C-alpha positions as CSV (number, residue, x, y, z in Angstrom):
1,X,11.9,-28.3,23.2
2,X,14.5,-27.8,20.6
3,X,13.3,-27.8,17.0
4,X,15.2,-28.6,13.9
5,X,14.8,-26.3,10.9
6,X,15.8,-26.7,7.3
7,X,16.2,-24.2,4.4
8,X,13.1,-23.3,2.5
9,X,11.8,-20.7,0.0
10,X,12.5,-17.9,2.5
11,X,16.1,-19.0,2.9
12,X,16.6,-18.9,-0.9
13,X,15.2,-15.4,-1.0
14,X,17.6,-14.2,1.7
15,X,20.5,-16.0,0.0
16,X,19.7,-14.3,-3.3
17,X,19.5,-10.9,-1.6
18,X,22.9,-11.5,0.1
19,X,24.5,-12.5,-3.1
20,X,23.2,-9.5,-5.0
21,X,24.3,-7.1,-2.3
22,X,20.7,-6.0,-1.4
23,X,21.4,-7.3,2.0
24,X,24.8,-6.8,3.6
25,X,26.3,-8.6,6.6
26,X,28.4,-6.8,9.2
27,X,30.8,-8.7,11.3
28,X,31.9,-7.0,14.5
29,X,35.3,-8.4,15.5
30,X,37.8,-10.2,13.3
31,X,39.3,-12.5,16.0
32,X,39.1,-16.2,16.4
33,X,35.3,-16.3,15.9
34,X,34.7,-13.3,13.7
35,X,37.3,-14.0,11.0
36,X,35.9,-17.5,10.3
37,X,32.3,-16.2,10.4
38,X,33.1,-13.5,7.9
39,X,34.9,-16.1,5.8
40,X,32.0,-18.5,5.8
41,X,29.6,-15.7,4.6
42,X,32.1,-14.7,1.9
43,X,32.3,-18.3,0.8
44,X,28.5,-18.3,0.5
45,X,28.6,-15.3,-1.8
46,X,27.5,-12.7,0.6
47,X,28.6,-9.1,0.8
48,X,30.4,-8.6,4.1
49,X,31.5,-5.5,6.0
50,X,34.0,-6.1,8.8
51,X,35.1,-4.0,11.6
52,X,37.7,-4.5,14.4
53,X,39.1,-2.3,17.1
54,X,42.7,-3.2,16.1
55,X,44.2,-1.1,13.3
56,X,46.6,-3.9,12.6
57,X,43.9,-6.5,12.2
58,X,42.0,-4.1,9.9
59,X,45.1,-3.4,7.7
60,X,45.7,-7.1,7.4
61,X,42.1,-7.8,6.3
62,X,42.2,-5.1,3.7
63,X,45.2,-6.9,2.2
64,X,43.4,-10.3,2.2
65,X,45.5,-11.5,5.2
66,X,45.0,-12.5,8.8
67,X,47.1,-12.8,11.9
68,X,45.4,-16.1,12.7
69,X,46.5,-19.6,11.9
70,X,43.0,-20.5,10.6
71,X,42.8,-22.4,7.3
72,X,40.7,-20.7,4.6
73,X,40.4,-17.3,6.2
74,X,43.0,-15.5,4.1
75,X,41.7,-17.1,0.9
76,X,38.1,-16.0,1.7
77,X,39.2,-12.5,2.4
78,X,41.3,-12.3,-0.8
79,X,38.5,-13.6,-2.9
80,X,36.0,-11.3,-1.3
81,X,38.2,-8.3,-2.0
82,X,38.8,-9.4,-5.6
83,X,35.0,-9.7,-6.2
84,X,34.3,-6.5,-4.4
85,X,32.2,-8.2,-1.8
86,X,34.4,-7.5,1.2
87,X,34.9,-4.2,2.9
88,X,36.7,-3.3,6.1
89,X,35.5,-0.3,8.1
90,X,37.1,1.8,10.8
91,X,33.8,3.1,12.2
92,X,31.5,0.7,14.0
93,X,28.5,3.0,13.8
94,X,28.9,3.5,10.0
95,X,29.2,-0.3,9.8
96,X,25.8,-0.6,11.4
97,X,24.3,2.1,9.2
98,X,25.5,0.4,6.0
99,X,24.5,-3.2,6.9
100,X,21.3,-5.1,7.4
101,X,22.5,-8.1,9.4
102,X,25.0,-7.6,12.2
103,X,27.0,-10.5,13.5
104,X,28.5,-9.7,16.9
105,X,31.7,-11.7,17.4
106,X,33.6,-10.0,20.1
107,X,34.8,-12.1,23.1
108,X,33.4,-12.2,26.6
109,X,36.1,-13.1,29.1
110,X,36.6,-12.8,32.8
111,X,37.6,-9.9,35.0
112,X,37.6,-8.9,38.6
113,X,37.9,-10.8,41.8
114,X,35.9,-12.9,42.2
115,X,35.9,-13.5,38.5
116,X,32.8,-12.6,36.5
117,X,31.9,-12.0,32.9
118,X,33.4,-8.9,31.4
119,X,30.6,-7.6,29.1
120,X,32.4,-4.3,28.2
121,X,33.3,-5.1,24.6
122,X,29.9,-6.6,23.9
123,X,28.0,-3.6,25.4
124,X,30.2,-1.2,23.4
125,X,29.5,-3.0,20.2
126,X,25.7,-3.1,20.9
127,X,25.8,0.6,21.6
128,X,27.5,1.3,18.3
129,X,25.0,-0.9,16.5
130,X,22.1,1.0,18.2
131,X,23.3,4.3,16.7
132,X,23.0,2.9,13.2
133,X,20.1,0.5,13.7
134,X,17.3,0.6,11.1
135,X,13.8,-0.9,11.0
136,X,14.1,-4.5,9.7
137,X,17.7,-5.0,10.7
138,X,18.8,-8.3,12.3
139,X,21.3,-8.5,15.2
140,X,23.0,-11.8,15.8
141,X,24.9,-12.4,19.1
142,X,27.6,-15.0,18.8
143,X,29.8,-15.0,22.0
144,X,29.1,-17.3,24.9
145,X,27.6,-15.3,27.8
146,X,26.0,-15.9,31.2
147,X,22.3,-16.8,31.0
148,X,20.1,-13.8,30.6
149,X,22.8,-11.5,29.1
150,X,21.1,-11.0,25.7
151,X,17.7,-10.2,27.1
152,X,18.7,-8.3,30.3
153,X,21.7,-6.4,29.0
154,X,22.1,-6.3,25.2
155,X,18.5,-5.8,24.0
156,X,18.0,-2.8,26.3
157,X,21.2,-1.3,24.9
158,X,20.0,-1.9,21.3
159,X,16.6,-0.4,22.1
160,X,18.2,2.9,23.0
161,X,17.9,3.4,19.2
162,X,14.2,4.0,19.9
163,X,13.4,0.9,18.0
164,X,11.8,-2.1,19.7
165,X,13.1,-5.7,19.4
166,X,10.8,-8.1,17.7
167,X,8.5,-5.4,16.3
168,X,11.0,-3.0,14.6
169,X,14.2,-5.0,14.5
170,X,15.2,-8.7,15.2
171,X,17.6,-10.2,17.7
172,X,19.0,-13.7,17.4
173,X,21.3,-15.6,19.7
174,X,23.5,-18.0,17.9
175,X,26.4,-19.3,20.0
176,X,29.6,-20.0,18.1
177,X,30.5,-23.7,18.0
178,X,34.0,-23.7,16.5
179,X,37.3,-25.3,17.3
180,X,40.4,-23.3,16.4
181,X,42.2,-24.7,13.5
182,X,39.1,-26.0,11.7
183,X,36.6,-23.2,12.4
184,X,35.3,-22.8,8.8
185,X,34.8,-26.6,8.5
186,X,32.9,-26.6,11.9
187,X,30.5,-24.0,10.7
188,X,29.9,-25.4,7.3
189,X,30.1,-29.1,7.9
190,X,30.4,-30.2,11.5
191,X,27.5,-29.0,13.7
192,X,24.0,-27.7,13.4
193,X,23.5,-24.0,14.4
194,X,21.8,-23.3,17.7
195,X,19.3,-20.5,17.2
196,X,17.1,-18.5,19.6
197,X,15.2,-15.3,19.0
198,X,13.8,-12.4,21.0
199,X,10.4,-13.7,19.8
200,X,9.0,-16.0,17.2
201,X,9.7,-13.6,14.3
202,X,13.4,-13.3,15.3
203,X,13.6,-17.1,15.6
204,X,12.2,-17.7,12.1
205,X,14.4,-15.1,10.6
206,X,17.5,-16.4,12.4
207,X,16.8,-20.0,11.4
208,X,16.3,-19.0,7.7
209,X,19.5,-16.9,7.7
210,X,21.8,-19.4,9.4
211,X,20.5,-22.4,7.5
212,X,22.4,-20.8,4.5
213,X,25.8,-21.5,6.0
214,X,25.2,-24.4,8.4
215,X,24.8,-27.5,6.2
216,X,23.9,-29.6,9.3
217,X,20.8,-27.5,9.7
218,X,19.5,-25.4,12.6
219,X,18.2,-26.3,16.0
220,X,15.9,-23.6,17.5
221,X,15.4,-23.4,21.3
222,X,12.3,-22.0,22.9
223,X,14.1,-19.0,24.3
224,X,17.4,-17.2,24.3
225,X,18.3,-18.1,27.9
226,X,18.2,-21.8,27.0
227,X,20.5,-21.3,24.1
228,X,22.9,-19.3,26.2
229,X,23.0,-22.0,28.8
230,X,23.4,-24.8,26.2
231,X,26.7,-23.4,25.1
232,X,28.0,-23.1,28.6
233,X,27.0,-26.7,29.3
234,X,29.3,-27.8,26.4
235,X,32.3,-26.1,28.1
236,X,31.4,-27.3,31.6
237,X,31.1,-30.9,30.4
238,X,34.7,-30.8,29.0
239,X,36.2,-28.9,32.0
240,X,34.7,-31.3,34.6
241,X,35.8,-34.4,32.6
242,X,39.3,-33.0,32.1
243,X,39.4,-32.5,35.9
244,X,38.3,-36.1,36.4
245,X,41.2,-37.2,34.0
246,X,43.6,-35.1,36.0
247,X,42.5,-36.6,39.3
248,X,42.8,-40.1,37.9
249,X,46.2,-39.4,36.4
250,X,47.5,-38.1,39.8
251,X,46.1,-41.2,41.5
252,X,47.8,-43.5,39.0
253,X,51.1,-41.8,39.8
254,X,50.6,-42.6,43.4
255,X,49.7,-46.3,42.9
256,X,52.2,-47.1,40.1
257,X,49.7,-47.4,37.3
258,X,50.2,-46.1,33.7
259,X,47.2,-43.8,33.4
260,X,47.5,-43.5,29.7
261,X,47.3,-47.2,29.1
262,X,44.5,-47.6,31.6
263,X,42.6,-44.7,29.9
264,X,43.1,-46.2,26.4
265,X,41.7,-49.5,27.5
266,X,38.8,-48.0,29.5
267,X,37.8,-45.9,26.5
268,X,37.4,-49.1,24.4
269,X,34.1,-49.4,26.2
270,X,31.6,-47.2,24.2
271,X,30.0,-45.6,27.3
272,X,33.4,-44.4,28.6
273,X,35.1,-41.3,27.4
274,X,37.9,-40.3,29.8
275,X,39.5,-37.1,28.6
276,X,43.2,-36.4,28.4
277,X,45.0,-35.2,31.5
278,X,47.3,-32.3,31.2
279,X,49.3,-29.4,32.8
280,X,46.3,-27.1,32.8
281,X,43.3,-25.9,30.8
282,X,43.6,-22.8,28.7
283,X,41.9,-20.8,26.0
284,X,39.0,-18.4,26.0
285,X,36.3,-21.2,26.3
286,X,36.8,-24.1,28.7
287,X,38.3,-22.2,31.7
288,X,35.7,-19.4,31.2
289,X,32.3,-21.0,30.8
290,X,32.3,-22.7,34.2
291,X,32.8,-19.3,35.8
292,X,29.7,-18.1,34.0
293,X,27.8,-21.0,35.3
294,X,29.1,-20.4,38.8
295,X,28.2,-16.8,38.5
296,X,24.6,-17.7,37.6
297,X,24.5,-20.3,40.4
298,X,25.5,-17.7,43.0
299,X,22.9,-15.2,41.7
300,X,20.3,-18.0,41.9
301,X,21.6,-19.2,45.3
302,X,22.0,-22.6,43.8
303,X,24.7,-25.3,44.4
304,X,27.2,-25.9,41.7
305,X,29.8,-28.0,43.6
306,X,31.0,-30.3,40.8
307,X,31.6,-27.4,38.5
308,X,33.6,-25.6,41.2
309,X,35.6,-28.6,42.1
310,X,36.5,-29.3,38.5
311,X,37.6,-25.7,38.0
312,X,39.7,-25.9,41.1
313,X,41.3,-29.2,40.1
314,X,42.3,-27.8,36.7
315,X,43.6,-24.6,38.1
316,X,45.9,-26.5,40.4
317,X,47.6,-28.5,37.6
318,X,50.3,-26.0,36.6
319,X,51.7,-25.9,40.2
320,X,51.3,-29.7,40.5
321,X,53.3,-30.3,37.3
322,X,56.0,-27.9,38.4
323,X,56.4,-29.7,41.7
324,X,56.6,-33.0,39.9
325,X,59.0,-31.7,37.2
326,X,61.5,-30.3,39.7
327,X,62.1,-33.9,41.0
328,X,64.0,-34.4,37.7
329,X,66.3,-31.5,38.3
330,X,68.8,-33.5,40.3
331,X,68.8,-31.3,43.4
332,X,69.9,-28.1,41.7
333,X,68.9,-25.2,43.9
334,X,66.2,-23.1,42.2
335,X,68.3,-19.9,41.9
336,X,70.8,-21.8,39.8
337,X,68.2,-23.7,37.8
338,X,67.5,-23.1,34.1
339,X,64.1,-24.3,32.9
340,X,62.8,-24.4,29.3
341,X,59.1,-24.5,28.8
342,X,57.9,-26.2,25.5
343,X,54.8,-24.3,24.4
344,X,53.1,-21.0,25.1
345,X,49.9,-21.6,23.1
346,X,47.0,-22.9,25.2
347,X,46.9,-26.0,23.0
348,X,48.6,-27.7,20.1
349,X,48.3,-26.4,16.6
350,X,47.3,-22.9,17.4
351,X,49.1,-19.6,18.2
352,X,46.4,-18.5,20.6
353,X,47.9,-17.9,24.1
354,X,44.8,-16.8,26.0
355,X,44.7,-18.2,29.5
356,X,47.5,-20.6,28.6
357,X,48.7,-22.7,31.6
358,X,52.2,-21.8,30.6
359,X,51.7,-18.4,32.2
360,X,50.7,-20.1,35.5
361,X,53.7,-22.3,35.3
362,X,56.0,-19.3,34.8
363,X,54.4,-17.7,37.8
364,X,55.1,-20.8,39.9
365,X,58.7,-21.1,38.8
366,X,59.3,-17.5,39.7
367,X,57.6,-18.0,43.0
368,X,60.1,-20.7,44.0
369,X,63.0,-18.6,42.7
370,X,64.0,-20.4,39.5
371,X,66.9,-18.4,38.1
372,X,66.3,-18.7,34.3
373,X,63.2,-19.4,32.4
374,X,62.9,-19.7,28.6
375,X,59.8,-20.4,26.5
376,X,59.8,-22.1,23.1
377,X,56.9,-22.2,20.8
378,X,57.0,-23.0,17.0
379,X,53.8,-21.0,16.3
380,X,53.8,-18.0,18.8
381,X,56.4,-15.5,17.5
382,X,55.9,-12.7,20.0
383,X,54.1,-11.9,23.3
384,X,54.5,-8.4,24.7
385,X,53.1,-9.5,28.0
386,X,55.9,-12.0,28.6
387,X,58.8,-11.0,30.7
388,X,60.9,-14.1,30.0
389,X,62.7,-15.1,26.8
390,X,60.5,-16.5,24.0
391,X,62.0,-18.1,20.9
392,X,60.9,-20.4,18.1
393,X,64.5,-21.8,17.9
394,X,64.5,-25.1,19.9
395,X,68.3,-25.3,20.1
396,X,68.4,-21.7,21.4
397,X,65.7,-22.4,23.9
398,X,67.5,-25.5,25.3
399,X,71.0,-23.9,25.5
400,X,72.2,-24.3,29.0
401,X,68.9,-25.8,30.2
402,X,68.8,-28.1,33.3
403,X,65.2,-29.1,32.8
404,X,62.4,-29.0,30.2
405,X,58.7,-29.0,30.8
406,X,56.4,-29.8,27.9
407,X,53.2,-27.7,28.4
408,X,51.6,-27.5,24.9
409,X,50.8,-30.6,22.8
410,X,52.1,-29.1,19.5
411,X,52.4,-31.8,16.9
412,X,56.0,-30.7,16.4
413,X,56.8,-31.9,19.9
414,X,55.3,-35.4,19.7
415,X,58.1,-36.9,17.7
416,X,60.9,-35.4,19.8
417,X,63.6,-37.7,21.3
418,X,66.1,-37.2,24.1
419,X,68.7,-36.5,21.5
420,X,66.6,-33.7,20.0
421,X,66.5,-32.1,23.5
422,X,70.2,-32.5,24.2
423,X,69.4,-35.2,26.7
424,X,67.9,-32.6,29.1
425,X,65.6,-34.2,31.6
426,X,62.0,-33.6,30.4
427,X,58.7,-33.6,32.2
428,X,55.8,-34.4,29.8
429,X,52.8,-32.4,30.9
430,X,50.6,-33.7,28.1
431,X,51.4,-37.3,27.8
432,X,52.5,-37.1,24.1
433,X,56.2,-38.1,24.3
434,X,57.4,-41.7,23.6
435,X,59.2,-42.8,26.8
436,X,61.3,-45.2,24.8
437,X,63.1,-42.2,23.3
438,X,64.2,-40.6,26.5
439,X,66.7,-41.6,29.2
440,X,65.3,-39.1,31.8
441,X,61.5,-38.6,31.3
442,X,58.9,-37.8,33.8
443,X,55.3,-36.9,33.1
444,X,51.7,-36.7,34.2
445,X,50.1,-40.1,34.7
446,X,53.2,-42.2,35.3
447,X,53.6,-43.1,31.6
448,X,55.9,-46.1,31.3
């Protein structure tokens, strides 16, 4: 059973030691999770050592800057540098040697076919930590992982230090629970921390430590495997419910119903929470966690049919939206067609493009032989993996376009009108455009 914990005398002692520099926190990875985590600890007055595999990321951090569009991060870095509480290392082993608490914030994504969790970065960091691990150190694992990963994979790597978990050092699993664009707020204000330890000592230490920064408190689970699964359930819930919304939106198109109005009215009932339909599901979370669950189900020879169906439905949406959008092209043959895609980020308000449905839409347009593809995004300035034109200039993106497809729900797009787009036919793959402002508008869910 989950147990709530609150700060006590031990927390105050740890906090004092962190503020004085007697205890130092290492953050491995300054990406979308690590940068906010480092920032929260700096805001709490702790001494932080950060390390990242990217020289560019390290150089930015040493200047009090970040490549992320995450409020508060640059300010926290700058203040930490000014107060001599923030250091950026190149060597992950030295980072371990010079720190007492290690926060592992590297991502775990998918690789291979069939897709499975790629634990390479996580194992590499654990190996580096092991080489500098000392008695009494605390290792906190933050990324979402398949159930059993911490105990079956990571702890054995850490124990190559010749130290034993729970007796010589402590291991805590604390899944990140942040939403890009408000990550610091989510840690400090929005949610309780989920904590599980390699044993009772680790759980108590982890609860005491994390209650310092999580103002909503701490919920401790009985074991690490439960905490690992909990985080995946959060993602699966959203993925399956997005799939349900997509299925209902497609049905509404067939029967002549405005899905968006039906959804709004249905959600006035407090037990109903139909998610938003869309051109696809992206990011490093929602499309990934169901695959971890499916992987676990296959290993356990268990059924996981709803999760699989939801994933398949959401994966099919980019090609479905392309098929629907091309109906607006007025019969222009694909080779002569010029298509502009609005948005490369996986969702609005961020510059993160990981697993964005835009990539799948580009693949589909190429498959059918579309002659010219241009991508516009107000926040994504460059993408070396992209082999089509990317611009932040909307007029440039639309020059000569025969069709536009809105893929990302950036706020900047929601107020657009037909005149803003040069009266180019538009397919709204997110349901955010006002149909009264367009002469030729299609979109998911038959919005009227």
